Backbone as a chain_set.jsonl record, in Angstrom:
{"seq": "MLVRIWEVVKATIAVVALITAALVSADKLDRQKAPASTAAAMTEPVSTGAITPGSRP", "coords": {"N": [[-26.042, 61.091, 3.202], [-25.648, 58.143, 3.389], [-27.186, 57.549, 1.812], [-26.766, 58.049, -0.948], [-24.321, 57.608, -1.263], [-24.944, 54.255, -1.332], [-26.458, 54.728, -3.853], [-24.692, 54.832, -5.626], [-23.223, 52.947, -5.8], [-25.462, 51.011, -5.871], [-25.293, 51.961, -9.174], [-22.971, 51.193, -9.966], [-22.524, 48.263, -9.819], [-24.392, 47.859, -11.598], [-23.627, 48.814, -14.159], [-20.952, 47.05, -14.333], [-22.157, 44.567, -13.83], [-23.703, 44.696, -16.77], [-21.788, 45.037, -18.861], [-20.362, 42.655, -18.265], [-22.147, 40.497, -18.983], [-22.311, 41.527, -21.522], [-19.417, 40.901, -22.444], [-19.569, 37.806, -22.003], [-21.54, 37.204, -23.612], [-20.387, 38.447, -26.33], [-18.37, 36.287, -26.295], [-18.854, 34.143, -26.018], [-20.331, 34.072, -28.57], [-18.36, 34.088, -29.861], [-17.05, 31.588, -29.845], [-18.716, 29.81, -31.109], [-18.354, 30.63, -33.78], [-15.642, 29.705, -34.417], [-14.663, 27.736, -35.643], [-15.593, 28.239, -38.226], [-14.538, 31.218, -39.048], [-12.141, 30.344, -38.908], [-11.089, 29.035, -40.961], [-11.819, 30.16, -43.17], [-9.593, 32.582, -43.13], [-7.685, 30.693, -43.83], [-8.032, 29.608, -45.758], [-8.678, 32.357, -47.057], [-6.46, 34.367, -47.308], [-6.054, 37.083, -47.912], [-8.916, 38.524, -48.367], [-9.665, 38.156, -45.888], [-8.003, 39.564, -44.391], [-5.97, 37.876, -42.461], [-3.129, 37.411, -40.887], [-0.441, 35.173, -41.97], [1.798, 32.372, -41.071], [3.454, 32.05, -43.515], [3.347, 34.015, -44.719], [4.331, 36.296, -43.959], [7.426, 37.85, -43.699]], "CA": [[-24.989, 60.494, 2.457], [-25.141, 56.636, 2.971], [-28.224, 56.917, 0.726], [-26.065, 58.615, -2.179], [-22.963, 56.261, -1.355], [-25.927, 53.574, -1.755], [-27.084, 54.442, -5.452], [-23.936, 54.773, -6.754], [-22.964, 51.619, -5.583], [-26.035, 49.914, -7.149], [-25.321, 52.309, -10.285], [-21.375, 51.321, -10.349], [-22.614, 47.363, -9.637], [-25.304, 47.489, -12.492], [-22.877, 48.852, -15.171], [-20.508, 45.928, -14.34], [-23.011, 43.085, -14.815], [-24.121, 44.856, -18.388], [-20.711, 44.618, -19.465], [-20.08, 41.153, -17.999], [-22.795, 40.068, -20.004], [-21.917, 41.756, -22.836], [-18.235, 39.69, -23.047], [-20.034, 36.523, -21.754], [-22.445, 37.074, -24.817], [-19.321, 37.415, -27.213], [-17.357, 34.827, -25.99], [-19.904, 32.672, -26.629], [-20.642, 33.862, -30.265], [-16.905, 33.944, -30.755], [-16.675, 30.097, -29.774], [-19.884, 29.536, -32.097], [-18.517, 30.715, -34.625], [-14.01, 30.181, -34.548], [-14.019, 27.478, -36.917], [-15.75, 28.917, -39.482], [-13.796, 32.2, -39.686], [-10.11, 29.876, -38.692], [-11.079, 28.166, -42.359], [-12.262, 31.465, -44.086], [-8.531, 33.158, -42.911], [-6.486, 29.933, -43.941], [-8.31, 30.292, -47.694], [-8.023, 33.629, -47.798], [-6.019, 35.826, -46.212], [-6.54, 38.653, -48.169], [-9.997, 38.936, -48.255], [-10.299, 38.341, -44.154], [-6.862, 40.088, -43.668], [-5.27, 37.516, -41.941], [-1.575, 36.984, -40.838], [-0.439, 33.293, -41.824], [3.007, 31.906, -41.392], [3.765, 31.807, -45.171], [3.302, 35.241, -45.646], [5.868, 37.26, -43.094], [8.85, 38.222, -44.714]], "C": [[-25.016, 58.985, 2.415], [-26.245, 56.361, 2.155], [-27.366, 57.06, -0.347], [-25.171, 57.906, -2.447], [-23.909, 54.667, -2.417], [-25.733, 53.386, -3.272], [-26.328, 54.728, -5.953], [-22.558, 53.892, -6.427], [-23.436, 50.73, -6.303], [-25.582, 50.318, -8.715], [-23.821, 51.509, -11.1], [-21.584, 49.449, -10.328], [-23.814, 47.08, -11.264], [-24.523, 47.708, -14.256], [-21.717, 47.856, -15.572], [-21.019, 44.404, -14.723], [-23.744, 43.73, -16.372], [-22.534, 44.42, -19.314], [-19.895, 43.124, -19.286], [-20.666, 40.38, -19.171], [-22.805, 39.967, -21.259], [-20.637, 40.94, -23.381], [-18.853, 38.154, -22.825], [-20.32, 36.445, -23.151], [-21.642, 36.452, -26.445], [-18.453, 36.561, -26.889], [-17.75, 33.628, -26.142], [-20.331, 32.685, -28.504], [-19.341, 33.32, -30.844], [-16.998, 32.537, -30.942], [-17.874, 29.726, -30.934], [-19.201, 29.506, -33.176], [-16.838, 30.72, -35.13], [-14.205, 29.693, -35.857], [-14.493, 27.556, -37.906], [-14.944, 29.898, -40.149], [-12.574, 31.653, -39.432], [-10.039, 29.422, -40.544], [-11.386, 29.356, -43.232], [-10.462, 31.748, -43.606], [-7.729, 32.322, -43.363], [-6.885, 29.48, -45.211], [-8.254, 31.39, -47.965], [-7.793, 34.996, -47.375], [-5.878, 36.815, -46.611], [-7.454, 39.766, -47.965], [-10.233, 39.243, -46.597], [-8.77, 39.329, -43.309], [-6.064, 39.584, -42.477], [-3.698, 37.231, -42.098], [-0.96, 35.594, -41.08], [1.569, 33.28, -41.455], [3.699, 32.056, -42.498], [3.858, 33.2, -45.227], [4.452, 36.855, -45.121], [7.266, 37.268, -43.894], [10.321, 37.208, -43.871]], "O": [[-24.443, 58.461, 1.461], [-26.44, 55.219, 1.739], [-27.122, 55.96, -0.842], [-24.979, 57.472, -3.582], [-23.686, 54.226, -3.544], [-25.176, 52.462, -3.865], [-26.653, 55.097, -7.081], [-21.369, 54.078, -6.685], [-22.864, 49.931, -7.044], [-25.458, 49.408, -9.534], [-23.631, 51.312, -12.3], [-20.62, 48.996, -10.945], [-23.825, 45.982, -11.82], [-24.767, 47.017, -15.245], [-21.412, 47.7, -16.754], [-20.597, 43.514, -15.461], [-24.366, 42.886, -17.019], [-22.411, 43.606, -20.229], [-19.038, 42.652, -20.033], [-20.044, 39.799, -20.061], [-23.086, 39.031, -22.007], [-20.659, 40.391, -24.483], [-18.482, 37.322, -23.652], [-19.602, 35.794, -23.911], [-21.746, 35.472, -27.183], [-17.692, 36.22, -27.795], [-17.253, 32.517, -26.323], [-20.526, 31.786, -29.322], [-19.14, 32.539, -31.774], [-17.036, 32.129, -32.103], [-17.302, 29.117, -31.838], [-19.246, 28.436, -33.784], [-16.525, 31.493, -36.036], [-14.11, 30.343, -36.899], [-13.924, 26.933, -38.802], [-14.596, 29.811, -41.327], [-11.662, 32.433, -39.704], [-9.011, 29.524, -41.214], [-10.901, 29.165, -44.348], [-9.904, 30.681, -43.861], [-6.639, 32.874, -43.507], [-6.009, 28.896, -45.849], [-7.813, 31.703, -49.07], [-8.385, 36.059, -47.186], [-5.545, 37.707, -45.831], [-7.339, 40.955, -47.67], [-10.794, 40.232, -46.125], [-8.602, 39.628, -42.127], [-5.557, 40.332, -41.64], [-3.135, 36.909, -43.144], [-1.076, 34.842, -40.113], [2.339, 34.216, -41.67], [4.892, 32.242, -42.257], [4.714, 33.557, -46.037], [4.975, 37.835, -45.65], [7.81, 36.433, -44.617], [11.456, 37.257, -44.345]]}, "num_chains": 1, "name": "protein.A"}
C-alpha cells in the first residue's frame, strides 16, 4: 500500500515539475519578446487585435 502511494506521489511531483518548467520557459520567452510585440500592438492594433485606449467607445 505504501509503495503505491509513493508511486502516486512521484508521478504527481513529476507532473508538477513539467508544468513548472513549461511556465518558467514561457515566462522567459515572453520577457524576451515583450518589446517587439508591444511596438506591433501600438502601430497595428487591427492586425494584432490589441485594444488601445483610443479605440474604446
